[in-house]
C-alpha positions as CSV (number, residue, x, y, z in Angstrom):
1,X,0.0,0.0,0.0
2,X,1.3,3.4,-1.0
3,X,1.0,5.8,2.0
4,X,1.8,9.5,2.3
5,X,2.5,10.8,5.8
6,X,1.8,14.4,6.8
7,X,2.6,15.9,10.2
8,X,1.2,19.3,11.3
9,X,2.3,21.7,14.0
10,X,1.5,25.2,15.1
11,X,3.7,27.9,16.7
12,X,2.5,31.0,18.4
13,X,-0.7,31.5,20.3
14,X,-4.3,32.1,19.4
15,X,-4.5,35.5,21.1
16,X,-5.6,38.3,18.8
17,X,-4.4,41.2,21.0
18,X,-1.2,43.1,21.7
19,X,-0.4,40.7,24.5
20,X,-0.2,37.7,22.2
21,X,2.5,36.7,19.7
22,X,2.7,38.8,16.6
23,X,2.6,35.7,14.3
24,X,0.9,32.3,14.2
25,X,2.7,29.7,12.1
26,X,1.2,26.6,10.7
27,X,3.7,24.0,9.3
28,X,3.4,20.7,7.6
29,X,6.1,18.0,7.2
30,X,5.4,15.5,4.4
31,X,7.2,12.2,3.6
32,X,6.7,8.7,2.4
33,X,9.3,7.1,4.7
34,X,8.9,7.3,8.4
35,X,12.0,5.2,9.2
36,X,14.8,7.4,7.7
37,X,16.3,9.6,10.5
38,X,14.9,7.7,13.4
39,X,18.2,5.9,14.2
40,X,20.0,9.2,14.2
41,X,17.5,10.8,16.6
42,X,17.7,7.8,18.9
43,X,21.5,7.9,19.0
44,X,21.3,11.7,19.5
45,X,19.0,11.2,22.5
46,X,21.1,8.6,24.1
47,X,24.3,10.5,23.5
48,X,22.7,13.5,25.3
49,X,21.6,11.3,28.2
50,X,25.0,9.8,28.5
51,X,26.4,13.3,28.6
52,X,24.2,14.3,31.5
53,X,21.1,15.7,29.7
54,X,18.0,14.0,31.0
55,X,15.8,14.2,28.0
56,X,12.6,12.1,27.3
57,X,11.9,13.5,23.9
58,X,12.7,16.5,21.7
59,X,10.7,19.8,22.0
60,X,12.4,22.8,20.4
61,X,11.0,25.5,22.7
62,X,12.1,23.6,25.8
63,X,15.3,22.0,24.7
64,X,18.7,23.6,25.4
65,X,20.6,25.1,22.5
66,X,23.2,22.3,22.5
67,X,20.3,19.9,21.9
68,X,18.7,22.0,19.3
69,X,22.0,22.3,17.4
70,X,22.3,18.5,17.3
71,X,18.7,17.9,16.2
72,X,18.7,20.6,13.5
73,X,22.0,19.0,12.2
74,X,20.1,15.7,11.8
75,X,17.0,17.3,10.2
76,X,19.1,19.2,7.7
77,X,20.4,16.0,6.2
78,X,16.9,14.4,5.8
79,X,16.4,15.4,2.2
80,X,13.3,13.2,1.8
81,X,11.3,15.6,4.0
82,X,9.2,18.3,2.5
83,X,8.2,21.3,4.7
84,X,5.5,23.9,3.9
85,X,4.3,26.7,6.1
86,X,1.7,29.4,6.3
87,X,2.6,32.6,8.2
88,X,-0.2,34.6,9.8
89,X,0.5,38.1,10.9
90,X,-2.3,38.2,13.5
91,X,-2.7,42.0,13.6
92,X,-3.7,41.9,9.9
93,X,-6.4,39.2,10.4
94,X,-9.8,40.7,9.8
95,X,-12.0,40.3,13.0
96,X,-14.5,38.3,10.9
97,X,-11.8,35.7,10.3
98,X,-10.6,35.5,13.9
99,X,-13.4,33.1,15.0
100,X,-12.2,29.6,15.5
101,X,-14.7,28.1,13.1
102,X,-13.6,30.4,10.3
103,X,-9.9,30.8,11.0
104,X,-8.8,27.2,11.2
105,X,-10.6,25.9,8.0
106,X,-9.0,28.7,6.0
107,X,-5.5,28.2,7.4
108,X,-5.6,24.4,7.1
109,X,-6.8,24.7,3.5
110,X,-4.0,27.2,2.7
111,X,-1.4,25.0,4.4
112,X,-2.3,21.8,2.6
113,X,-3.4,23.1,-0.8
114,X,0.1,24.2,-1.8
115,X,1.9,20.8,-1.4
116,X,-1.2,18.7,-2.3
117,X,-2.8,20.8,-5.1
118,X,-0.3,23.2,-6.4
119,X,3.2,21.8,-6.4
120,X,5.1,18.8,-5.6
121,X,2.8,16.1,-4.2
122,X,0.0,14.3,-6.1
123,X,-1.9,12.6,-3.3
124,X,-4.2,10.8,-5.8
125,X,-1.3,8.5,-6.5
126,X,-1.4,7.2,-2.9
127,X,-3.8,4.7,-1.4
128,X,-4.0,6.5,1.9
129,X,-2.9,9.8,3.5
130,X,-2.1,9.6,7.2
131,X,-2.0,12.9,9.0
132,X,-0.7,13.4,12.5
133,X,-1.3,16.4,14.8
134,X,0.3,17.1,18.2
135,X,-2.4,16.8,20.9
136,X,-0.6,19.4,23.0
137,X,-0.1,22.0,20.3
138,X,-3.2,24.0,21.3
139,X,-6.4,23.8,23.3
140,X,-8.9,21.0,23.2
141,X,-11.4,23.4,21.6
142,X,-8.9,24.5,18.9
143,X,-8.0,20.9,18.2
144,X,-11.6,20.1,17.5
145,X,-11.8,22.8,14.9
146,X,-8.5,21.8,13.4
147,X,-9.7,18.2,13.2
148,X,-12.9,19.3,11.4
149,X,-10.9,21.6,9.1
150,X,-8.5,18.8,8.0
151,X,-11.3,16.3,7.5
152,X,-13.4,18.9,5.5
153,X,-10.5,19.8,3.3
154,X,-9.5,16.2,2.4
155,X,-13.1,15.0,2.1
156,X,-13.9,17.7,-0.5
157,X,-10.9,17.0,-2.7
158,X,-11.5,15.2,-6.0
159,X,-10.1,11.7,-6.3
160,X,-11.4,10.2,-3.1
161,X,-8.1,9.4,-1.5
162,X,-8.6,7.6,1.8
163,X,-7.1,9.4,4.9
164,X,-6.6,8.8,8.5
165,X,-6.2,11.6,11.1
166,X,-4.3,10.8,14.3
167,X,-4.0,13.3,17.2
168,X,-1.2,12.0,19.4
169,X,1.2,13.5,22.0
170,X,4.4,14.5,20.2
171,X,6.4,12.4,22.6
172,X,5.0,9.3,21.0
173,X,6.1,10.0,17.4
174,X,9.6,11.2,16.2
175,X,8.1,13.0,13.2
176,X,5.8,15.1,15.4
177,X,9.0,16.1,17.1
178,X,10.7,16.9,13.7
179,X,7.8,19.1,12.6
180,X,7.8,20.8,15.9
181,X,11.4,21.7,15.4
182,X,10.8,22.9,11.8
183,X,7.8,25.0,12.9
184,X,9.7,26.5,15.8
185,X,12.6,27.6,13.5
186,X,10.2,29.2,11.0
187,X,8.3,30.9,13.8
188,X,11.6,32.3,15.3
189,X,12.5,33.8,12.0
190,X,9.3,35.7,11.7
191,X,8.6,36.5,15.4
192,X,12.1,37.4,16.5
193,X,14.1,37.8,13.3
194,X,16.2,34.9,14.4
195,X,17.3,32.9,11.4
196,X,20.0,30.8,13.0
197,X,18.0,27.5,13.1
198,X,15.9,28.4,10.1
199,X,19.0,28.5,7.8
200,X,19.9,25.0,8.8
201,X,16.7,23.6,7.4
202,X,16.0,26.1,4.7
203,X,16.8,23.5,2.0
204,X,13.7,21.4,3.1
205,X,11.3,24.3,3.0
206,X,9.3,24.2,-0.2
207,X,6.8,27.0,0.5
208,X,6.5,29.7,3.1
209,X,3.4,31.7,2.6
210,X,2.7,35.0,4.5
211,X,-1.0,34.9,3.9
212,X,-1.7,38.6,4.7
213,X,1.6,40.0,3.3
214,X,-0.3,42.6,1.2
215,X,-2.6,43.7,4.0
216,X,-2.1,47.3,5.2
217,X,-4.7,47.6,8.0
218,X,-3.9,46.6,11.5
219,X,-6.9,45.6,13.6
220,X,-5.2,46.0,17.0
């Protein structure tokens, strides 16, 4: 069976006010092989533990820089991965789009339509698409809308490709940890103008879409 795997992560917070993050970043990581890179991550983890770092799994925002450097070094060499991202400057998001039930379907569609419908991946050639989302990436209510948005987008596509959506803790799947790292690096670039980690994985990023880049009005 031909299976395509997609992993989705979100960086930033759903707070449309001056006290929230400036950006919200949606990122997908797509591949057909979920074995490549796992040995390297396992060896990296145990090397860190042997060196005195007590680490259960990788999480970019919580890991120390020495850990991030090692993990980004591994990711940069995984050329079978495809990374796509949608960048939302929250202050430019019209109030009518800020509602959860409107916001997530639009952003999920924009995130997935570029790799699936525009360039690079023809999902109709696969028997099944398996999508994974980090259970702890946002609130339970937000996850509900994201789940609906993903199912709605894939169900309405022509071709009738089967799909399976799994919402798991990132600690249970190495590729959820990989997409977390990629999303964090892209978020840091936009939120803090910090491109140190971003540059290490730039070769894997196939699209990076600032959806409101032409917007001029700030709503808060």
